[in-house]
N, C-alpha and C positions, 0 to 999 in steps of 0.2 A: 503493500499500499504506500502513495505518495503521500506521505504525511502533508507536503504543502498543499497538495489538487485538492484533499480531501474535502475542506470548508466549499472552495467554489464549486465542485462537483454536487456535493450534497445541496448546496443551493439551487443550483439549475436543477438537478431532478425533482427534490421536494416543490420546488417552487412552480416546476410545470402543470406538477398534481395539484398542485392546490387552485392555481390559477383555473383550471379547467373545473375544478370544482365550483369555486366562485361564479364562475361564468351561467350555472346552473341554475345558482340560488339567486342570480340580477337578472331572468328572462323575466322581463315585464311584458303584459299580452293587454289583449281588449280595451277595457276602460278606463285602465288603473293608472292612468298617467302617461302612456308610453313615448306619443307623442314628443313630450317636454320632460320626461324622467328618463327613459330608457338607457340613450344614448351616452347623455350625460353622464348617468350611474355607472357605467360600464368602462368610462375613460381613464380615471387614474388606475383601475386596476388593469384593465389591456395594455398600460404604458408600458410593464413589467415591475422594476426593481428588483432589488437583492433579492425579497422573500424573506429576510432573515427570521421574524418572528415565528412566522408559521413554519419555517425548516426547524428551527430550533426546538418548539412545541413537539412536532413529529419524531425529531432524532431522540431526544429525552427520553417520550414516552417507550421508543424503540429499542432504548438503551437500557431498559429497566425490562424489557420483556413482553412490550405489546408490539400490536402491529398496526401497520398506515392507518390502515380501515378505523380501528380503535382513537387514534388522534385526530383525525383528517376533521372532523365537524369543528371541533375545537381551534384546530389550526388555521380554516375558514372563517370562523367567524372572528377572529382577532385580526386577521388580513383585512377583513370587510370594515372593523373598527379604525383598524392602523389609515386605512384610504380615505375615511369621513375625518379622523382627527388632521389629516394632511389638507384637507380642503378648507376646514376652518382654520388651520395654522395658517394657512394662505391667505386667506380674506384679513385674519386680525394682524397678519405683518405684511398687509400690500406686496406680497411678493409678486414676482411678474413669470418665473420661470419653475416648472416642476417636472423633473425625468426628461429634461430636453424640450419641453413643449411650453407651453403656455398655458398659466394657471384656468382653472375651471372659471373663477370669477372673472377675468380677462376674457376669456371666449364668451362666456354667457351671461356676465353681468352676479353682481353678488347676490340678489334674493335667490335665483336659481341654484347657485352655487350653494347657500347657505341650506337649501332644500336637500338639494342631494346629499350633502353631509349629513344632514338630520335622517335619509332616507337610510342610506348603508350601518348608521347606528339602529337605527329600528330593526331592518331585516338581517344583521347581525344574529339575532336572538334568535332566528329560525335552526340556523344550527348549532345553535347552544340546546335548544330545546329537542332537537332530532337526537341529542348522546342518550336519551333515554331507552331508546330503541337500540342500542350497541353497548352502551354503558350501565345502565341500569338507573331507577329515579336519586336512589341516596349518593351515588358519585356523581350524576349529572347535577346535582343540588350543590356538592361539593364546588363543583368547578364553575356555577354560577357565583357563588358566594367568593371565590377568588375574583371574577372576572369583575363584579360589584367595586371591590375595595379597590380593584388596576384602576377601573374608571375615576373612581371618586378620588385618587391618589395623582391621576395624570391632570385632572381638570383641577385640582390645587397646584400642582405644579405651575400648570399652565399660567393659572393667575397670580401667581408668586412672581414670574416673568414680563406679565404684563403689566404687574401691579409698580416693578420697579422702574420700566419705560414711563409709565406716565406720571409716575412721581420724580424722575428723573433721580434715580435712586444712586449714588456714587461712594456711599460708605460701605462697601462689602469686601467680604473675603473670600479664601479657598472654601470653608466651611458652608459660608454662604451661598456659593455656586453649588456644590456639591449637596445641600440638600435639596434646592431646587430639581435639580439633575435627577435625583435619588426619584423623586415623586415625577416630573415632566415627562421624563425618558425610561428611566431603568425600568420600573412598576409595568410597564407594558412592551417596552421593546426584549425584555432579558428576565427580569423577575417572573412575570406571568408564564410567560414561554414554557420557562424550567419549571417553575412549582407544579403546573396541570399537568407535564408531561410527566413529572415524577409520580404526580398522582394516577394517573392515568395507568401509567406503565407496573406501577407496586399495586394497583386497586386503593388506595389509600394507606397504602403500608409501612410510609415509610414516613420521618420528620422532616420539615420543608423548613425547618429554619436557617441549615446550610445552602440551600438555594436562592433564600433573600440575600444572604452575604455574596454569594459567588453571584447572584446578577446583578447587585448593584456594583460589584467592583466591573464586570466586564460592560456593563451598562453606563458607567461614567466614563471609562475609557473610549467607549466607543462615540459617546456624546463630543469629548474634546476631541477625538480625532475629524469629527465631522465639521467641530468648529472651526480647525486646522485646515481641513480641504477648503471649506467655504474663505480661508485667508489665501491659500496657498495652492489649491489642486488644480487640477489639469480642467481646463475649460471644458476639453471635449470629453473627458471621461467622468465629472464629476456630476452635470445632469443638471446643478439649480445657477443660480448666479452667484459669478465668483465677487465677493466681497459683498454679498447682500445683507450680512448679518450687520455690517458697520453701518450701512445707510439706514437699516433698520431699528438702530439704537440699541441693540443687544448685548445685554451682560454677560458675553462669553469672558472666559477663564484669561485670555489675554488682555480682554478688556480690563477687567479686574485687577490682574495683573500689574496693566499701566500704570490705574488711578494709585495704587499703592506703592509704585516706585518714582513717579513722576513728580517735578517741582510745585512747587504751590501755582506758579502761574501758566506751566504746562496742565495741569487739573483744573483751575478754571476753563481754560480753552475748550479742553476735552467735554468738559462738562456741558458748554454751551453748544458744543458739535453732537451732543448727544441727545440734546433736548430738542433741537430743534428738527421740524417734521422734515422727512424722508425728502419732497417735494422741495422744499427748500435748502436742501444741503448742498455745499458745493464740490466740484470733485477735488478741487485743490485742499481742501481739508481733510477729505476722507483720505490722498494721498501725505499729507503731514503726519494724520496716525499712524497709519501703516509705516511711515516710516521712523516713525517714533518707539514703535512696538521693537521695531529692529534694534535701537539705538539701548532699547531697556532689557533688550532678550528675553522678550515676552512671550515670543512664540518657542524658542529653544525650552524655556520653563513648562510652558503646557504639555510638550514633545516628553519632556521628563514625567511631569505628573501623569500623565496618560500610561508611560511604560511601566510607572511605579504602582496605576492599577492592574495592568494585565496581568504584571505578576502576582498580586497580592489575588486576583482572580484565579491562578493556577494553581496556587495555595489552596483555595476553597473548593478547587473542584477534586483537587485529591480527598479531602474529607468528605466531600457529599456523595461521590460518586465510588468510593472504595467499595472492595467488595464486587463489582459488577464484571462479568466477564467480558474480556476483548470482542470489540465490535467495532464496525466502518463507521457507525452512529457515536458511539462511545470515543473514538478520534475526531470525531467532527467536534463536539463538544470538547472536549481536552484542545485541541488546537486553536479555536474558536479565539480565547484572549488574544492569540499572536497576532491572528489576522485581522482582527480588529484593528489593532493599530498598524497595520502595515498596507490596509486597504488604500487605491488611491481614487 
């Protein structure tokens, strides 16, 4: 087995399986809004993406002995919720590009985009409920309980980030960022899929606490790497607007590091830049911020933090997955932290 290739191979394989299943759930016919909902509803899911969340759910379940079919509906539900979050995030951030194409609200307007995001959230309940036929009522309810906590944590994390931007909060440290990322990113990107995969594979027979720690470390590393790619990534591969986080005033770890390293005059100017609406920001100011990051080593610092988190995730993997037989799916989970910080 090529350890370096196991993550992209499984993402491709399980991602294709999930996309086919999502397509079946998003078939809108008759008088149920097909003309105004159907095509837009399928837009983001059909654009592809890495399918990290759904693939991780399936891989963990299989590592614990389940079949793909046992985990597929939970993975599909998560994939639908993920796309609903993306649509709403793009509206909230006024983002222009998603997966290499104009965002849904740019294509169809904000009202339709919001409705499509709402529809994806509601329709994600169908595969969750379908779990009853394959997993039984008790385990299906446990998965729904996990989904409720995940959704609550995610919207709370989004509220924190949006609140920082609205209040132009600049008195922040690494702990504040990691607390926000734990909620906004980690719960639905890595914690929920790992915990639910373990629930399904063990039939609710393992302690889920180690998977919260594993999910936090690998999810935080994932988010920092995503923030770095938004700043220094390859425009052709990234699929979103390079530098968009700067224009949107997001409190990335690089910005927080810069705020804590810069002198008083620089912090004043940086605070004004962050508070300025996107449409009124100037390219020269964005370039100044980017150059200032280099002078204070903000990018290099965040790369070090991401590597440290990935290393902690590897240690937690050894605790949470100890005793499981070697398999391709277990290798996927083991190699995930290294892949997260090396992806382009």
